[in-house]
C-alpha positions as CSV (number, residue, x, y, z in Angstrom):
1,M,131.1,112.1,66.6
2,Q,131.0,110.6,63.1
3,S,134.3,110.0,61.3
4,D,135.0,112.1,58.2
5,E,134.3,110.4,54.9
6,G,136.9,108.2,53.3
7,L,138.5,106.9,56.5
8,T,139.4,103.2,56.9
9,E,141.3,101.3,59.6
10,E,144.1,100.5,57.2
11,G,144.4,104.0,56.0
12,S,144.2,105.4,59.5
13,R,147.2,103.4,60.6
14,I,149.2,104.8,57.7
15,R,148.1,108.3,58.4
16,L,148.9,107.9,62.1
17,M,152.4,106.7,61.2
18,S,152.8,109.9,59.1
19,L,151.8,112.0,62.1
20,Q,154.2,110.3,64.5
21,N,157.0,111.0,62.1
22,A,156.1,114.6,61.7
23,G,158.9,117.1,61.1
24,S,159.1,118.1,57.5
25,S,157.0,119.1,54.5
26,H,155.9,115.5,54.4
27,W,154.2,115.8,57.7
28,L,150.9,115.1,55.9
29,N,150.3,112.3,53.4
30,D,147.8,112.8,50.6
31,D,144.8,111.2,52.3
32,L,145.0,113.3,55.5
33,R,145.9,116.4,53.5
34,R,142.6,116.1,51.5
35,L,140.6,115.5,54.6
36,I,141.9,118.6,56.3
37,E,141.6,120.7,53.2
38,R,138.0,119.6,52.8
39,R,137.1,120.4,56.4
40,V,138.8,123.9,56.2
41,S,137.1,124.6,52.9
42,R,133.8,123.8,54.4
43,Y,134.5,126.1,57.4
44,R,135.5,129.0,55.2
45,G,132.8,128.5,52.5
46,A,135.5,128.6,49.8
47,P,138.2,126.2,48.4
48,W,141.4,126.1,50.5
49,R,144.6,124.2,49.9
50,I,147.7,123.6,52.0
51,E,150.7,125.4,50.5
52,Q,153.1,125.4,53.5
53,V,153.7,123.2,56.5
54,Q,155.4,124.5,59.6
55,D,156.1,121.7,62.1
56,R,155.3,122.7,65.7
57,T,155.7,119.4,67.5
58,D,158.6,120.8,69.6
59,F,156.1,123.3,71.1
60,A,153.3,120.9,71.8
61,S,152.7,117.7,73.7
62,H,151.5,116.0,70.5
63,P,152.5,116.0,66.8
64,A,151.5,119.4,65.6
65,A,151.9,121.8,62.7
66,V,150.7,125.1,61.2
67,L,149.3,124.6,57.7
68,S,149.0,127.7,55.5
69,G,147.4,128.6,52.2
70,A,145.5,131.3,50.4
71,G,146.0,133.8,53.2
72,F,144.6,131.5,55.9
73,A,146.4,129.2,58.4
74,V,145.2,126.4,60.7
75,F,146.9,124.7,63.6
76,V,146.5,120.9,63.7
77,K,147.6,118.4,66.3
78,A,147.2,114.7,66.6
79,G,146.5,112.5,69.6
80,E,146.8,108.7,69.8
81,G,144.8,106.3,71.9
82,A,141.2,105.5,72.9
83,L,140.8,108.9,74.7
84,A,142.2,111.1,71.9
85,V,138.8,112.1,70.5
86,D,137.4,112.8,73.9
87,R,140.4,114.9,74.9
88,F,140.1,117.1,71.8
89,Q,136.3,117.4,72.2
90,R,136.8,118.6,75.7
91,E,139.5,121.0,74.6
92,L,137.3,122.6,71.9
93,A,134.3,122.7,74.3
94,G,136.5,124.5,76.9
95,L,137.7,127.1,74.4
96,R,134.1,127.8,73.3
97,L,133.0,128.2,77.0
98,L,135.8,130.7,77.7
99,S,135.0,132.6,74.6
100,T,131.2,132.7,74.9
101,Q,130.9,133.1,78.7
102,A,133.9,135.3,79.5
103,G,134.5,137.0,76.2
104,V,138.2,136.3,76.2
105,L,140.0,135.4,73.0
106,T,140.5,131.8,72.0
107,P,141.3,130.0,68.7
108,A,138.2,129.1,66.6
109,G,137.6,125.4,66.5
110,I,137.3,124.1,62.9
111,G,136.9,120.4,63.2
112,L,137.9,117.1,64.7
113,L,138.9,114.2,62.4
114,E,138.6,110.7,63.9
115,V,141.3,108.4,62.8
116,S,140.7,104.9,64.2
117,D,142.1,105.0,67.7
118,S,143.5,108.5,67.2
119,A,142.3,112.0,66.2
120,V,143.4,115.2,64.5
121,V,142.0,118.5,65.8
122,V,141.9,121.5,63.5
123,M,141.8,125.1,64.8
124,Q,142.4,128.5,63.3
125,A,146.1,129.4,63.8
126,V,146.9,132.1,66.2
127,Q,149.1,134.8,64.7
128,E,151.5,135.1,67.7
129,I,153.8,138.1,68.3
130,E,156.6,138.4,70.8
131,R,155.5,139.1,74.4
132,D,156.2,142.7,75.4
133,A,155.7,144.7,78.6
134,V,152.1,145.4,77.8
135,F,151.2,141.7,77.4
136,W,151.6,140.8,81.1
137,P,149.1,143.2,82.6
138,Q,146.8,142.4,79.7
139,M,147.0,138.7,80.6
140,G,146.2,139.5,84.2
141,Q,143.2,141.6,83.2
142,A,141.9,138.8,80.9
143,L,142.1,136.3,83.7
144,A,140.2,138.6,86.0
145,Q,137.6,139.1,83.3
146,M,137.3,135.3,83.0
147,H,137.0,134.9,86.8
148,S,134.2,137.5,86.9
149,V,132.0,134.8,85.4
150,K,130.4,132.9,88.4
151,G,128.8,129.5,88.6
152,R,126.3,128.0,91.1
153,R,128.6,125.2,92.2
154,F,132.3,124.2,92.0
155,G,133.1,122.0,89.1
156,L,131.4,121.5,85.7
157,E,128.8,119.2,84.2
158,T,131.5,117.6,82.0
159,H,135.0,116.2,82.7
160,A,138.2,117.7,81.3
161,Y,141.9,116.8,80.9
162,W,144.9,118.4,82.5
163,G,147.3,117.7,79.7
164,D,146.6,114.0,79.1
165,L,145.4,113.3,82.7
166,Y,141.7,112.8,83.3
167,Q,140.1,115.6,85.4
168,D,136.8,114.8,87.2
169,N,134.7,118.0,87.5
170,T,131.6,116.5,89.2
171,P,130.1,119.6,91.0
172,A,130.3,120.1,94.7
173,D,128.8,122.8,96.9
174,D,131.9,123.9,98.8
175,W,135.5,124.4,97.6
176,A,137.2,122.3,100.3
177,T,135.2,119.3,99.3
178,F,135.8,119.8,95.6
179,F,139.5,120.5,95.9
180,W,140.1,117.3,98.0
181,E,137.7,114.9,96.2
182,R,138.2,116.1,92.6
183,R,141.8,117.4,92.6
184,L,144.0,116.4,95.4
185,A,142.8,112.9,96.4
186,P,142.7,111.5,92.8
187,R,146.3,112.8,92.0
188,L,147.5,111.3,95.4
189,K,146.0,107.9,94.5
190,A,147.6,108.1,91.0
191,A,151.0,109.0,92.4
192,V,150.8,106.1,94.8
193,D,149.7,103.7,92.1
194,S,152.6,104.9,89.9
195,G,155.1,103.6,92.5
196,H,157.0,106.9,92.5
197,L,155.5,108.4,95.7
198,P,157.2,107.4,98.9
199,A,154.8,105.9,101.5
200,A,156.0,108.4,104.1
201,L,154.4,111.3,102.1
202,V,150.9,109.9,101.9
203,A,149.9,110.6,105.5
204,P,151.1,114.2,105.5
205,I,149.1,114.9,102.3
206,E,146.0,113.2,103.7
207,W,146.5,115.3,106.9
208,I,146.6,118.5,104.7
209,G,143.4,117.3,103.1
210,A,141.7,116.9,106.5
211,R,142.7,120.5,107.4
212,L,141.6,122.1,104.1
213,P,138.7,124.1,105.6
214,A,141.2,125.9,107.8
215,L,143.8,126.3,105.0
216,I,141.8,127.6,102.0
217,G,141.2,131.1,103.2
218,P,138.1,133.2,102.8
219,A,135.0,131.8,101.1
220,V,134.8,132.6,97.4
221,A,132.1,132.1,94.7
222,P,132.8,129.5,92.0
223,A,134.7,131.4,89.2
224,L,135.2,130.3,85.6
225,L,138.7,129.0,85.4
226,H,141.1,128.3,82.5
227,G,142.3,125.4,84.6
228,D,145.9,125.3,83.3
229,A,146.8,129.0,83.1
230,H,150.6,128.8,82.9
231,K,152.1,131.5,80.7
232,N,152.7,129.3,77.7
233,N,148.9,128.7,77.5
234,C,148.3,132.4,76.8
235,L,149.7,133.8,73.5
236,N,150.3,137.4,72.7
237,T,148.7,138.7,69.5
238,L,147.9,142.1,67.9
239,L,144.3,141.7,69.3
240,G,145.5,140.9,72.8
241,P,146.0,137.7,74.9
242,V,144.7,134.5,73.4
243,F,144.1,131.5,75.7
244,I,144.8,127.9,74.5
245,D,144.8,124.4,76.0
246,P,142.2,124.9,78.7
247,A,141.0,122.5,81.4
248,V,137.9,124.5,82.2
249,Y,135.7,124.3,85.4
250,Y,134.3,126.6,88.0
251,G,136.6,126.9,91.0
252,H,138.7,129.1,93.3
253,P,140.3,131.9,91.2
254,E,143.6,131.5,93.0
255,M,144.0,128.2,91.2
256,D,144.7,129.9,87.9
257,L,146.9,132.5,89.6
258,A,148.9,129.8,91.3
259,Y,149.7,128.1,88.0
260,M,150.8,131.2,86.0
261,D,154.4,130.7,87.0
262,F,154.3,127.0,87.7
263,F,157.0,126.2,85.1
264,E,158.7,129.6,84.7
265,P,158.7,132.9,86.5
266,V,156.4,135.7,85.2
267,P,156.7,139.5,85.7
268,G,154.8,140.9,88.7
269,D,152.9,143.1,86.2
270,L,150.7,140.1,85.5
271,L,149.2,140.1,89.0
272,G,149.2,143.9,88.9
273,G,147.0,143.8,85.9
274,Y,144.7,141.3,87.6
275,A,144.4,143.4,90.7
276,E,143.2,146.4,88.6
277,I,140.0,144.4,88.0
278,A,139.7,141.9,90.9
279,P,141.2,142.3,94.4
280,L,143.9,139.8,95.5
281,D,143.5,138.4,99.0
282,A,146.7,138.9,101.0
283,G,146.8,135.2,101.9
284,F,147.2,134.1,98.3
285,V,151.0,134.0,98.6
286,E,150.7,131.6,101.5
287,R,148.2,129.4,99.6
288,R,150.0,129.3,96.3
289,E,151.8,126.0,96.9
290,L,148.6,124.4,98.4
291,W,146.8,124.9,95.1
292,R,149.8,123.5,93.2
293,L,149.8,120.2,95.2
294,P,147.7,118.3,92.6
295,A,150.2,119.3,89.8
296,R,153.2,118.5,92.0
297,L,151.7,115.0,92.5
298,A,151.1,114.7,88.8
299,M,154.7,115.5,88.1
300,V,155.7,112.7,90.6
301,E,153.2,110.3,88.9
302,V,154.9,110.7,85.5
303,N,158.4,110.7,87.1
304,V,159.5,114.2,86.2
305,P,163.1,114.9,87.5
306,H,163.2,116.8,90.8
307,A,159.4,116.5,91.1
308,L,159.6,114.7,94.4
309,D,161.9,117.3,96.0
310,R,159.5,120.1,95.0
311,L,156.5,118.1,96.3
312,N,158.3,117.6,99.6
313,A,159.0,121.3,99.9
314,A,155.4,122.2,99.1
315,V,154.0,119.8,101.6
316,R,156.2,121.1,104.4
317,N,154.6,124.6,104.0
318,Y,151.3,123.2,105.5
319,L,152.4,120.8,108.2
């Protein structure tokens, strides 16, 4: 992707420093402000100017803000490093795929500004409202609608990112092979390489990998997945649930269901709403921690507190 006009390496370093120190009305300097205003004006087909800045960095894994003006608001976030542009490109592509293929609501992508070794992604802001009792079954129904879209193979023709971690989606014909080679084995290697995974846990996880055909339950068709469907990646709006931050691929639908409450509990109405559209296999509860093993390993890799205890407990379910 070509950089937007007017960017220089010196200017980009200044702008990146501004992004890293986000947190007030000075979140944007004049150069970056003009670039974003120009991109949004082009998207809307009418002049648009930033009148208000609401910092959202505390709610995102990157410097982020909602920029408002003239009755229209955008969400912007910045990423640093050589892969920042690629991460945001994959995110925008995943949102488009969910919207066009499954018809679920996602934020509209407006643009991607390349800034030397960093990037700023611009999307239409989501007008979020407080979650209520109606939201949870609606989220379940939206996930079931997404999973009703089937693919020919497990995976996707392009890679993605789970957070900032690279996710290989190279297609495979069967789910056991895909889950081991594209999800579990790479995260196991990364956890070992990090030095945070005790050697005594490697063999049990490899043994689980060898037994996957007997553990994964009934055969399923590859379903379109959000890929990181915990509750904070689905926002409540007046129009219904809106999905954000995807890591899209075609896989086992129980993967999304297992991650709904990975960080925090969710009401049972969510699964109830899902079951209204798509039946839930009774063995899902027993497989939930199996599907979470790659995420448990990722938490160990980045040294999250208590991650090793939770991984230990999950592994013991399948030994």
